C-alpha positions as CSV (number, residue, x, y, z in Angstrom):
1,M,151.8,-9.3,-79.2
2,A,151.3,-6.8,-76.7
3,T,149.1,-7.8,-73.5
4,T,147.8,-5.8,-70.5
5,P,149.6,-6.3,-67.1
6,E,146.5,-9.1,-66.2
7,A,147.4,-11.4,-68.6
8,S,148.7,-13.6,-66.9
9,S,145.6,-14.8,-65.5
10,V,144.7,-16.2,-68.1
11,S,147.7,-18.2,-68.4
12,E,146.8,-20.6,-65.5
13,Y,144.3,-22.1,-67.5
14,T,143.9,-25.0,-69.7
15,V,143.1,-23.5,-73.5
16,V,141.1,-25.9,-75.3
17,I,140.1,-24.6,-78.9
18,M,137.1,-26.8,-80.9
19,A,138.1,-26.7,-84.2
20,G,136.1,-30.1,-85.7
21,G,132.7,-29.9,-87.1
22,K,131.3,-28.3,-90.5
23,A,128.6,-26.5,-89.7
24,R,125.4,-27.7,-91.5
25,E,124.0,-24.0,-91.8
26,L,127.4,-23.1,-93.7
27,H,127.0,-25.9,-96.3
28,P,128.3,-26.0,-99.3
29,L,131.2,-23.6,-97.8
30,T,132.1,-26.2,-95.5
31,E,131.8,-29.2,-97.6
32,D,135.0,-29.9,-98.3
33,T,136.4,-27.0,-96.2
34,A,136.6,-27.3,-92.0
35,L,134.9,-24.4,-90.9
36,C,137.8,-23.4,-89.0
37,M,139.9,-22.8,-92.0
38,L,137.3,-20.7,-93.5
39,P,139.2,-17.5,-95.1
40,V,137.9,-14.1,-93.5
41,A,139.9,-11.3,-94.7
42,N,142.0,-14.2,-96.8
43,R,143.3,-15.4,-93.5
44,P,141.5,-18.6,-91.8
45,L,139.1,-18.3,-89.1
46,L,141.2,-20.3,-86.5
47,S,144.0,-17.7,-86.6
48,Y,141.4,-15.1,-85.2
49,Q,140.8,-17.3,-82.1
50,L,144.9,-18.1,-81.7
51,E,145.7,-14.0,-82.2
52,M,142.7,-13.5,-79.3
53,L,143.8,-15.9,-77.3
54,A,148.2,-14.3,-77.6
55,R,146.3,-10.9,-76.5
56,C,145.0,-12.7,-72.6
57,G,148.5,-14.1,-72.6
58,T,148.0,-17.8,-73.2
59,K,151.3,-19.2,-73.9
60,H,149.6,-22.5,-75.4
61,A,146.8,-23.5,-76.9
62,M,145.0,-27.3,-77.6
63,V,143.4,-27.2,-81.0
64,V,141.1,-30.4,-81.4
65,A,140.2,-30.8,-85.4
66,S,138.4,-34.0,-86.5
67,K,141.1,-36.5,-87.8
68,S,140.3,-35.0,-92.2
69,S,141.1,-31.5,-91.3
70,A,144.5,-31.9,-88.5
71,K,146.6,-31.9,-91.2
72,S,145.7,-28.9,-92.8
73,I,144.8,-27.4,-89.8
74,M,148.5,-28.0,-88.7
75,Q,150.0,-26.4,-92.0
76,C,147.5,-23.4,-90.9
77,L,149.6,-23.2,-87.9
78,E,152.4,-23.0,-89.6
79,S,151.7,-20.6,-91.9
80,Y,150.5,-18.3,-89.6
81,P,152.3,-18.4,-85.9
82,V,151.5,-16.3,-83.3
83,R,153.7,-14.6,-81.9
84,G,154.0,-16.1,-77.7
85,L,151.7,-18.7,-78.6
86,V,152.3,-22.5,-78.9
87,A,149.7,-24.4,-80.8
88,S,149.4,-28.4,-80.9
89,V,146.4,-30.3,-82.9
90,E,144.3,-33.4,-81.3
91,A,142.7,-35.4,-83.7
92,T,139.3,-36.9,-83.0
93,D,137.0,-39.0,-85.0
94,D,135.4,-36.9,-87.3
95,D,131.6,-37.9,-86.0
96,A,132.9,-36.6,-82.4
97,G,130.8,-34.0,-81.3
98,S,132.4,-31.4,-78.5
99,A,131.8,-33.2,-75.5
100,D,133.3,-36.6,-77.1
101,A,136.4,-34.7,-78.2
102,L,136.9,-33.1,-75.0
103,R,136.5,-36.4,-73.3
104,S,139.6,-37.3,-75.9
105,V,141.8,-34.8,-74.5
106,A,140.8,-35.2,-70.7
107,D,143.7,-36.9,-69.6
108,R,146.1,-33.6,-71.1
109,I,144.4,-31.2,-68.9
110,K,145.5,-30.8,-65.6
111,T,143.7,-27.6,-64.3
112,D,140.9,-25.2,-64.6
113,F,140.1,-25.2,-68.5
114,V,138.9,-22.8,-70.9
115,V,137.2,-24.0,-74.0
116,V,136.9,-21.7,-77.1
117,S,134.8,-22.4,-80.2
118,G,136.4,-22.7,-83.5
119,D,133.8,-20.5,-84.8
120,I,133.8,-17.4,-83.0
121,I,136.0,-13.8,-83.9
122,S,136.1,-11.4,-80.9
123,D,138.2,-9.0,-79.5
124,V,137.7,-9.3,-76.2
125,M,140.1,-9.7,-73.3
126,L,139.3,-12.7,-71.2
127,Q,141.4,-11.6,-68.5
128,H,137.9,-10.8,-66.6
129,V,136.4,-13.8,-67.2
130,A,139.1,-15.7,-65.9
131,D,139.1,-13.5,-62.5
132,V,135.2,-14.3,-61.9
133,H,135.9,-17.8,-62.8
134,R,138.8,-17.9,-60.2
135,M,136.8,-15.8,-57.5
136,K,133.5,-17.2,-57.5
137,D,135.1,-20.7,-57.5
138,A,132.8,-21.2,-60.7
139,T,131.7,-24.5,-62.0
140,L,131.2,-22.7,-65.4
141,T,131.6,-19.1,-66.4
142,M,130.7,-18.4,-69.8
143,L,130.8,-15.4,-71.9
144,L,127.3,-13.9,-73.0
145,A,127.9,-10.5,-75.7
146,A,125.1,-7.9,-75.8
147,P,123.7,-7.0,-79.6
148,R,125.0,-3.8,-80.0
149,S,126.3,-1.7,-83.6
150,K,129.2,-2.8,-84.9
151,R,130.7,0.8,-86.0
152,R,132.6,2.8,-84.0
153,P,130.6,6.0,-82.5
154,G,131.5,9.4,-83.8
155,K,132.0,12.5,-82.2
156,G,128.9,15.6,-82.6
157,G,125.3,15.3,-82.3
158,K,124.7,13.8,-85.7
159,A,127.2,11.0,-85.6
160,A,125.8,10.3,-81.8
161,A,122.3,10.1,-83.0
162,A,123.7,7.7,-86.1
163,A,125.6,5.9,-83.3
164,K,122.7,5.2,-80.8
165,A,120.1,4.7,-83.9
166,A,122.7,1.8,-85.2
167,A,123.0,0.5,-81.7
168,A,119.4,0.1,-82.1
169,A,119.2,-1.4,-85.2
170,A,121.5,-3.9,-84.2
171,A,119.2,-5.3,-80.9
172,K,116.2,-5.3,-83.4
173,A,117.9,-7.6,-85.5
174,A,118.7,-10.2,-82.9
175,A,115.0,-9.5,-81.6
176,E,114.0,-10.6,-85.0
177,V,115.6,-13.9,-85.2
178,P,112.8,-16.6,-84.1
179,L,112.4,-17.2,-80.4
180,E,113.0,-21.0,-81.5
181,D,116.7,-20.1,-82.6
182,R,117.3,-18.7,-79.6
183,D,118.4,-18.9,-76.0
184,V,117.2,-17.5,-73.1
185,V,118.7,-17.1,-69.8
186,A,117.9,-15.7,-66.7
187,L,120.8,-14.0,-65.0
188,N,121.1,-12.6,-61.3
189,E,123.2,-9.6,-61.7
190,D,124.3,-8.9,-58.3
191,D,126.4,-12.1,-58.3
192,S,126.9,-12.5,-61.8
193,R,125.1,-16.3,-61.4
194,I,123.3,-17.7,-64.3
195,V,120.6,-19.7,-62.8
196,M,118.5,-20.5,-66.2
197,M,119.2,-21.4,-69.8
198,A,116.4,-22.4,-72.0
199,S,116.0,-23.1,-75.7
200,G,113.6,-21.0,-77.3
201,A,111.7,-23.9,-78.1
202,D,111.1,-25.1,-75.0
203,F,108.2,-21.6,-74.6
204,D,104.9,-22.3,-75.6
205,A,103.1,-20.1,-78.3
206,K,102.8,-17.1,-76.0
207,G,106.4,-17.3,-75.2
208,K,106.2,-18.3,-71.5
209,A,107.9,-21.1,-70.2
210,S,108.1,-22.6,-66.4
211,M,110.5,-22.0,-63.8
212,R,111.4,-23.5,-60.4
213,K,109.3,-21.6,-57.6
214,S,112.3,-22.0,-55.4
215,L,114.7,-20.2,-58.0
216,L,112.5,-17.2,-57.9
217,R,112.3,-17.5,-53.8
218,R,115.9,-17.5,-53.8
219,Y,116.0,-14.5,-56.5
220,P,113.0,-12.7,-56.8
221,R,115.0,-10.3,-58.9
222,L,115.9,-12.1,-62.5
223,A,116.7,-10.7,-65.9
224,V,115.5,-13.1,-68.3
225,C,117.1,-11.9,-71.7
226,S,116.5,-13.8,-75.3
227,S,118.7,-11.5,-77.2
228,L,122.3,-12.1,-75.8
229,M,124.2,-14.1,-77.4
230,D,126.5,-16.9,-76.0
231,T,129.9,-16.7,-77.5
232,H,130.2,-20.2,-76.8
233,V,133.5,-19.4,-74.3
234,Y,133.5,-21.7,-71.1
235,F,135.9,-21.5,-68.2
236,F,135.2,-24.9,-66.4
237,A,136.4,-26.5,-63.3
238,H,138.5,-29.2,-63.7
239,W,136.2,-32.1,-62.3
240,V,133.6,-31.1,-64.5
241,L,136.0,-33.8,-66.6
242,D,135.4,-36.2,-63.7
243,L,131.7,-35.3,-64.6
244,L,131.8,-36.0,-68.6
245,A,133.4,-39.3,-68.1
246,E,130.7,-40.7,-66.4
247,K,128.0,-39.3,-68.6
248,T,128.7,-41.1,-71.3
249,S,125.4,-39.6,-73.3
250,F,126.7,-36.2,-73.3
251,K,128.0,-35.6,-76.9
252,S,127.7,-31.7,-77.0
253,I,129.1,-28.9,-74.6
254,K,126.5,-26.3,-75.7
255,A,123.7,-28.7,-75.7
256,H,124.4,-31.2,-72.9
257,L,126.9,-30.1,-70.7
258,V,126.1,-26.3,-69.9
259,P,122.3,-26.9,-69.6
260,F,123.4,-29.9,-67.3
261,L,125.3,-27.9,-64.9
262,I,123.3,-24.8,-64.9
263,N,120.0,-26.6,-64.0
264,K,121.5,-28.5,-61.0
265,Q,122.2,-25.7,-59.1
266,F,120.4,-25.1,-56.0
267,R,119.4,-28.7,-56.1
268,R,119.3,-31.0,-52.9
269,K,119.6,-34.3,-55.1
270,T,122.8,-32.6,-56.6
271,L,124.8,-33.6,-53.1
272,S,123.8,-37.2,-53.8
273,S,124.8,-37.3,-57.9
274,L,128.2,-35.4,-58.1
275,A,129.3,-34.9,-54.8
276,H,132.0,-37.5,-54.9
277,L,133.2,-35.1,-57.9
278,A,133.3,-31.9,-56.8
279,A,132.9,-31.6,-53.2
280,P,135.3,-30.0,-50.9
281,D,138.0,-32.6,-48.9
282,L,136.9,-31.2,-45.7
283,A,139.5,-33.6,-44.1
284,L,142.5,-31.9,-45.9
285,M,141.0,-28.2,-45.0
286,G,141.8,-29.5,-41.6
287,I,137.9,-29.6,-40.9
288,E,136.2,-32.6,-39.1
289,P,133.2,-34.0,-41.7
290,V,130.0,-33.4,-40.1
291,A,126.5,-35.0,-40.9
292,L,125.4,-32.3,-44.0
293,G,121.3,-32.5,-42.6
294,L,120.1,-32.3,-46.0
295,G,117.3,-35.0,-46.0
296,G,114.7,-35.1,-48.7
297,G,112.2,-33.0,-49.5
298,A,109.5,-31.4,-51.9
299,D,111.3,-28.5,-52.0
300,D,114.8,-29.6,-53.5
301,S,116.3,-26.1,-53.5
302,L,119.3,-25.1,-51.1
303,A,119.0,-21.3,-49.5
304,L,122.6,-20.6,-49.7
305,P,124.3,-17.2,-48.5
306,Q,124.9,-15.5,-51.7
307,Q,127.4,-13.3,-50.6
308,H,130.1,-16.0,-50.1
309,F,132.0,-16.8,-53.4
310,L,133.7,-20.2,-52.3
311,S,136.9,-21.8,-53.2
312,R,136.8,-25.5,-53.9
313,S,140.3,-26.8,-53.8
314,T,143.1,-27.3,-50.9
315,G,146.1,-26.1,-52.0
316,G,148.0,-22.3,-51.4
317,E,147.4,-19.6,-49.2
318,S,147.5,-16.1,-51.6
319,E,144.7,-14.2,-51.1
320,T,143.9,-14.9,-54.7
321,P,143.2,-18.5,-55.2
322,K,144.9,-19.8,-58.4
323,A,142.9,-21.6,-61.4
324,G,141.7,-25.0,-59.9
325,G,143.5,-23.9,-56.5
326,D,141.3,-23.5,-53.3
327,S,142.5,-21.2,-50.2
328,L,139.2,-19.2,-49.9
329,S,137.4,-22.0,-48.9
330,A,139.6,-23.6,-46.3
331,R,139.9,-19.6,-45.1
332,A,136.2,-19.2,-44.9
333,L,136.0,-22.7,-42.8
334,S,138.6,-22.2,-40.3
335,S,137.4,-18.3,-39.5
336,G,133.2,-20.0,-38.9
337,Q,132.7,-17.6,-41.6
338,I,130.5,-20.5,-43.2
339,S,129.6,-23.8,-42.3
340,P,131.3,-27.1,-44.0
341,A,127.4,-28.0,-45.1
342,E,127.5,-24.9,-47.2
343,V,130.7,-25.5,-48.9
344,A,129.6,-29.2,-49.6
345,A,126.3,-27.8,-50.9
346,D,126.8,-25.2,-52.9
347,L,128.5,-28.0,-55.3
348,V,127.8,-26.3,-58.8
349,R,127.8,-22.6,-59.4
350,C,127.7,-20.9,-62.9
351,H,128.5,-17.8,-63.9
352,Y,128.3,-15.8,-66.7
353,V,130.1,-12.5,-67.4
354,L,128.1,-9.8,-70.1
355,A,130.5,-8.8,-72.8
356,T,129.7,-5.0,-74.1
357,D,130.8,-2.5,-76.4
358,V,133.1,-5.7,-78.1
359,Y,133.3,-7.2,-81.4
360,A,132.0,-10.7,-80.8
361,L,130.7,-12.8,-84.0
362,R,130.3,-16.5,-84.2
363,I,130.2,-17.7,-88.1
364,N,127.5,-20.6,-87.5
365,S,125.6,-18.8,-90.6
366,I,126.1,-18.0,-94.5
367,E,125.5,-14.6,-93.5
368,S,127.3,-14.0,-90.4
369,Y,129.9,-15.7,-92.6
370,K,129.5,-12.7,-94.8
371,A,129.7,-10.2,-92.5
372,A,132.8,-11.4,-90.4
373,N,134.2,-10.4,-94.2
374,R,132.7,-7.0,-94.3
375,D,134.0,-5.9,-90.5
376,V,137.1,-7.2,-90.5
377,P,138.4,-5.1,-93.0
378,A,136.5,-2.0,-92.0
379,K,137.9,0.9,-90.6
380,N,135.3,2.2,-88.3
381,Q,134.8,-0.6,-86.0
382,V,134.6,-0.7,-82.4
383,C,137.3,-2.8,-82.5
384,D,140.0,-2.8,-85.1
385,L,140.9,-6.0,-86.4
386,R,142.7,-4.6,-89.8
387,P,146.2,-5.5,-88.5
388,L,145.1,-9.2,-88.4
389,I,144.9,-8.9,-92.1
390,P,148.2,-9.8,-94.2
391,P,150.3,-6.9,-94.8
392,S,150.9,-5.2,-97.8
393,S,153.1,-1.6,-99.0
394,R,149.7,-0.2,-100.5
395,Y,147.3,1.6,-98.9
396,Q,144.6,-1.1,-99.0
397,F,144.9,-4.8,-98.3
398,I,145.9,-5.7,-101.7
399,A,149.1,-8.2,-102.6
400,D,152.1,-6.9,-103.6
401,S,151.9,-9.7,-106.2
402,V,148.2,-8.5,-107.8
403,E,148.1,-7.0,-111.3
404,L,145.9,-4.3,-111.5
405,T,146.2,-1.5,-113.7
406,N,143.7,1.0,-111.4
407,I,144.7,0.8,-107.7
408,N,141.4,3.0,-107.4
409,A,139.5,-0.2,-108.6
410,V,139.6,-2.0,-105.3
411,G,137.8,0.0,-102.1
412,S,139.6,0.6,-98.9
413,E,137.9,-2.2,-97.1
414,S,138.7,-4.7,-99.5
415,C,141.6,-7.3,-99.3
416,V,142.3,-9.0,-102.4
417,G,145.1,-11.9,-102.2
418,D,148.4,-13.1,-103.9
419,S,148.6,-13.6,-107.6
420,T,145.6,-12.3,-108.0
421,T,144.6,-10.5,-111.9
422,L,142.1,-7.6,-112.4
423,G,141.1,-6.9,-116.1
424,D,140.3,-3.6,-117.0
425,G,137.4,-1.8,-116.1
426,A,137.0,-4.2,-113.2
427,T,135.9,-3.0,-109.1
428,V,135.7,-4.4,-106.1
429,K,134.2,-2.7,-103.0
430,K,133.6,-4.3,-99.8
431,S,134.7,-7.1,-100.8
432,N,137.1,-10.3,-100.1
433,I,139.4,-11.9,-103.0
434,G,141.5,-14.6,-102.4
435,A,144.6,-15.8,-104.0
436,H,145.9,-16.8,-107.5
437,C,142.0,-15.1,-109.1
438,T,141.3,-13.9,-112.3
439,I,139.2,-11.1,-112.5
440,G,137.8,-10.3,-115.8
441,A,137.2,-6.8,-117.2
442,N,134.6,-4.8,-116.2
443,V,133.6,-7.2,-113.6
444,K,131.5,-5.8,-110.8
445,I,132.2,-7.5,-107.1
446,V,130.6,-5.7,-104.2
447,N,129.4,-7.3,-100.3
448,S,130.8,-10.6,-101.5
449,V,133.7,-12.8,-101.0
450,V,135.4,-14.9,-103.6
451,M,137.6,-17.7,-102.2
452,D,141.3,-18.9,-104.1
453,H,141.8,-19.8,-107.5
454,V,138.3,-18.6,-108.8
455,S,137.8,-17.2,-112.4
456,I,135.4,-14.6,-113.1
457,A,134.8,-14.0,-116.9
458,D,134.4,-10.6,-118.3
459,D,131.2,-8.3,-117.7
460,A,130.0,-10.5,-114.5
461,V,128.3,-8.9,-111.8
462,I,128.7,-10.6,-108.3
463,A,126.7,-8.8,-105.0
464,N,126.4,-10.0,-101.6
465,S,127.3,-13.3,-102.7
466,V,129.8,-15.9,-101.7
467,V,131.8,-18.0,-104.7
468,C,133.8,-20.9,-103.2
469,E,137.0,-21.9,-104.2
470,S,138.0,-23.3,-107.8
471,A,134.6,-22.1,-109.3
472,T,134.4,-20.6,-112.5
473,I,131.4,-18.0,-113.2
474,G,130.5,-17.4,-117.0
475,A,130.7,-14.2,-118.9
476,G,127.9,-11.7,-118.0
477,A,126.6,-13.6,-115.3
478,R,125.1,-12.1,-112.5
479,L,124.6,-13.4,-109.1
480,E,123.0,-11.8,-105.8
481,N,122.6,-13.2,-102.6
482,Y,124.1,-16.3,-104.1
483,T,126.2,-19.0,-103.1
484,V,128.2,-21.0,-105.5
485,A,130.0,-24.3,-104.2
486,G,133.7,-25.2,-104.5
487,G,134.7,-26.2,-108.3
488,A,130.9,-25.1,-109.9
489,T,130.5,-24.0,-113.1
490,I,128.0,-20.8,-113.5
491,E,127.1,-20.3,-117.3
492,P,127.5,-17.8,-119.2
493,A,124.5,-15.0,-119.0
494,A,123.1,-16.5,-116.1
495,D,120.6,-15.1,-113.7
496,H,120.5,-16.1,-110.2
497,D,119.0,-14.0,-107.0
498,G,119.0,-16.3,-103.9
499,N,120.0,-19.9,-102.9
500,S,123.1,-21.9,-103.8
501,F,124.6,-24.0,-106.2
502,V,126.5,-27.2,-105.9
503,P,127.4,-29.0,-108.9
504,P,126.1,-32.6,-109.1
505,S,128.6,-35.4,-107.5
């Protein structure tokens, strides 16, 4: 896997992939399958995160998974090795939240670290996020993604106009998500600081919410956005693990830890609550400790110089500090550019990187799962994910062992897995068919996902649907916008539009 010259910057961080959880919104797809093991273009979702990390120069990744899924994940790592990257699996309790899971592996993390959600597919290069985290000496650096068209812009006036229209449609689709299901963030673009993050559910009926006056005085010009996607890729300072050890009530990284850190910025009270975890050791820097003189008051904000991007640790002499290293603070202190009070006061620093013109999709709903399966085999994406699909000697992504009478029956943006059989007249368009499936004569499959070991009898029609592993579809059945659970049987000539079928347990 080729990497860019800057790729080594990510290798300084400990990488943790959160691969636990089943995601209620993906039921029944995750009834018996871990979310990270769902097939996307006939390879496990987890493999896409590993490929993304390998492209950024990561040499080792720790995959944190539930005990019930650890064995299947280890088998996945053996079946889909990633060149240059070694992955290990750490098992946690099945009901553990992401913060609980992170606590369980804290003793294995010795540096600043990055947490990657096990539900993301992206071609983003994380080096820039790593560099921002290092240079700002951030407590938290999070990756946000802008809504955009997934299609590659074409050449010429009509193509450019079409691309512009598609981008506008993507932004409109993001805006149509109910406010209560979106994050609202306040960003200062000058120093890439994220100063507020709230759930849309916290806003009133008129779309209004309160913000501290002290924040507005410090940052009179803020970009407030509700259409950006939190990719759940977070770079953290190492001391955050000590905070997690103390905050045992935190169960979720996204819901508890991240908002806590963002909201603790610029507050005087932060000194007393977090100083024992995050404050730099001034004595080790050769600086005499001084009284900070930050007594109580009605306004607990901290008015610190915005232009200082400090490093918290004490080692190293290089111009660019290492992850977890701290030459910049010592240099700034010793040169008199800043005061010890300023170093100690700005304890929590949360930054963001906004990714544009990249592919980034979280598989957190059945619709996004179907979208990922359409996007990965597509030719004209902004990024080309097709090399990740299992190789075949055929033009289409059709395994060599597939039995079919007409190669044109499978569209060029479709995948068909090993040992699957397609009957006469069967067609597959913009769909992914798993391994060991039996597709009868005259079956029509469009914009759908059919997992392994599925049997579809003659004349059935599957459109914009998901059929889970080992299901059986009767002859002449018609499924549209439908989800069939694993092992379920759909009766012949059945007609279903919308919802899902789960067999009784």
